C-alpha positions in Angstrom: 14.3 -6.8 11.8 11.9 -5.2 9.4 8.1 -5.6 9.8 5.0 -5.3 7.9 1.2 -5.5 8.4 -0.6 -8.8 7.8 -4.3 -9.5 7.6 -5.8 -11.8 10.3 -7.7 -13.6 7.7 -9.9 -15.8 9.7 -11.0 -12.8 11.9 -11.6 -10.8 8.9 -13.6 -13.2 7.2 -15.7 -13.9 10.3 -16.2 -10.2 11.0 -17.3 -9.7 7.3 -19.8 -12.5 7.7 -21.1 -11.2 11.0 -21.4 -7.8 9.4 -23.7 -9.2 6.7 -21.4 -9.1 3.8 -22.4 -12.3 1.7 -19.9 -11.8 -1.1 -16.4 -10.6 -1.8 -18.0 -8.1 -4.2 -20.2 -6.5 -1.6 -17.4 -6.3 1.0 -14.9 -4.9 -1.6 -17.6 -2.3 -2.6 -18.1 -1.3 1.1 -14.3 -1.0 1.5 -14.0 1.0 -1.8 -11.3 -1.4 -3.2 -11.3 -3.6 -6.2 -12.7 -7.1 -5.7 -9.3 -8.5 -7.1 -7.3 -6.6 -4.5 -9.6 -8.0 -1.7 -9.1 -11.6 -3.2 -5.3 -11.2 -3.4 -4.9 -10.0 0.1 -7.3 -12.8 1.4 -5.2 -15.4 -0.4 -2.0 -13.8 0.9 -0.4 -13.0 -2.4 -0.6 -9.3 -1.7 0.0 -7.4 1.6 -2.8 -5.0 2.7 -1.9 -1.4 1.9 -3.3 1.7 3.4 -6.4 1.9 1.3 -7.2 -1.6 2.1 -6.6 -1.2 5.9 -8.7 2.2 5.9 -11.5 0.5 3.9 -11.5 -2.5 6.1 -11.8 -0.4 9.2 -14.6 1.7 7.7 -16.6 -1.3 6.4 -16.2 -3.4 9.6 -16.5 -0.7 12.3 -16.5 -0.7 15.2 -13.5 -3.1 14.9 -10.1 -1.7 15.5 -6.7 -2.2 13.7 -5.6 -4.9 16.2 -8.8 -6.9 15.5 -8.1 -7.3 11.9 -4.4 -6.9 11.4 -1.1 -7.7 13.0 2.5 -6.5 12.8 4.7 -9.3 11.6 8.5 -9.8 10.5 9.1 -9.3 6.8 9.8 -12.7 5.2 12.6 -12.2 2.7 
């Protein structure tokens, strides 16, 4: 079975709030991604790619990959 990476949305949003990010714009800027990319990933219409994952780990350090993301089966 194929797998992919999914965002743990609630954990991600809680971590961003605790880190002091009060807007998607501020968080996207810290992650070095477009705000529209952040929005699409949060809504589930786009999977997080390597730049999103790296940006999230940088902006929300010291959180680790497993805190923010999970490996899930691909839905076909």
